C-alpha positions, 0 to 999 in steps of 0.5 A: 726502747724501740730497738728492744720492741722491734727485736722482741717482735722479730723473735716472736715472728721467728718462733711462730715460723718454726711452729708453722714448719712443724705443722707443715711436716718439716722433720722434728730434728731439723726444726729443733736444730734451727731453733737452737741455732737461732735462739738457744733459749726463750722465755715462757712469756714469748711462748704464750705470746706466740701461741696467742698470735697464731690464734689471732691470725686464725689458726684454730686452737685445735690445730695448735694443740695437735702439735703442742707436745711436739713444740714443747719438746723443742722448747724443753731445756731451752726455756729461761725465765727472764724477768723472774718474779721477785717472790718465790711462790713455789716455796710458799706452802699453801700458795696455789702454785706450790699446791699445783706442783705438790700434786704434780709430784704425786701424779708422777708417783702414780705414773711411775707405778703404772709404768712398773705394772704395765709390763706385768699387765701385758704378760699376766692375763690374771684378774689380779693384774687387771684389778691392780691396773684399775686401782692405779687408773682410778687414782690417776683420775683424781687429776680431773680436780687438778685440771678443773682448778687450773681451768676454772680458777687460774685461766680466768685470771690470766685471761684478764691480762690478755693471755688467752693462748695457754688456756685455749690450747691446754684445756683441749689437751686436758680433755684429751687426757681425761678421755684417755683415762676414762676410756682405759678404765672402761676398757679394763672393766669390759669382760673381754678387753684387749690388753694390748689396746688398753696398754697402748691407751694407758701409755698415751695417757701417761706420756701426755700427762708428763708433757702437760706437767712440763707445760704447766711448770715451765710455761703456764705457772711462770707466765701467771706469776708475771701478772697475778697479784697477791689478792688474785692468788689469794682468791684462787686459794680460797676457792680451790677447796670447792673443786678439790685437790688431786692426790694430796692437799695444800701444805698449809693455809696461804695468806698474803703477807699484806693481808689485803686480800683477806680484808678485801674478802671481808669487805665484799661479804659486808657490802650491799646492806641497802634495799633494792626496789623492784616493781613487785616489792623491796628486798635487801641484797642479802635477801636476794642472794639467799632467794636465788641460792635456795631455788631448786635450780642453778642460774647463770646470767651472761650479759649482752656483751657475752660476759658472765655477770652472775651465778646462783650458789646453791648447795648442790650445783650440777656444774662447777662454777667459781667466782673467778668466772665473773667478768669472763667471756662466756666462750672461754668458760666452755671446752673447745669441743662445745664452745661453737654450740654456745656461740651459735646459741647466743648469736641466735638470741641476739639476732632474734631468731630464737628466744629459748633453747632446751637440752637434756642429758643423763649425767651419772644418777641424774637427768639434767635439763638445761634451759637457755632464755634470751633476756630482753627489756620492755622494748624487746632489746637483747640484754643477755642470756639466762641459763637454768639447770635442773636435775629433773629425775626426781620430778620424772618419778612423780606419780599419783597425787600428794595432798598431805604434809610429810611426817 
């Protein structure tokens, strides 16, 4: 057994060394040849462990992401799924992995159409070709739902098993793809758009999407199936409707054969019928939940250990929250390009440097006020961070006075 462990460690170190060579500028073909000579094949789990080890050693996720596409090409065709799970969830209609792959097939169809139209788009300057490309890009933007489910539902569960590398690397790549699609749409809508520049942007987007599909299906999904239980997959399937689907829908409603997940879900809904006594009154758990969910604000609470403990679930939440974030480290709930702001804010609260911080941003037809408060006990000890989000645009529009009931 010790020989097996040592051999796995050696393989992981050799894989890490190859990726570092890519970062140091060693030619791609040279690294690829060395990889094929030393390994021939590699498991998806080893790739996940390798990326995680690099980050643990201090290599930023952003650095790994920059060459993620390159090392994906090195591994392509050389990945074997050793220790393959006994359950073939790919073929179970409605299972989250089945749905993710169903969406990927639809995404590939849109990409194929875009590739066909790109040549005409560059040669024909008519408005018709421009509108045709806009139509396809608007379809492609549906990919945001696919990535949002992956980031807000799948990532939190695999992180519970200590697999954080794929999430940190992929989220940044997802955001890069989103930005390429959005910027392409914006450029096309401009009156005097440079079609050559637009075409370059679009080509970059579809290349990165194709690479992401490979990384999802040959690395992320097989890795996830090694850890997640039926109950966890069931919770992901149940919460997916809230975020939505990309270009298609689940082929069926998936329920594990054991039906334990469904029973657990019902038990959770039945829990907490007793009363809770406060300094200023007594409420049931049901009443507390209803009160928070009816407030005209969104609330999220993170405890002193940076773990998300609660969020209100009103009908019109401004930012997406799913139950999967409960128990997740708050740093993992934000895109890589903004996580440093969150970490600095929490650090200032813990040290006592600050007790609150406000931000305000335009968001579509809303004007959003985001407020953070340090929560402290009666002795001033830090207990956690409270986030309150509200669309204040209707409030800003208030003028004069109102003293009568609305008809």
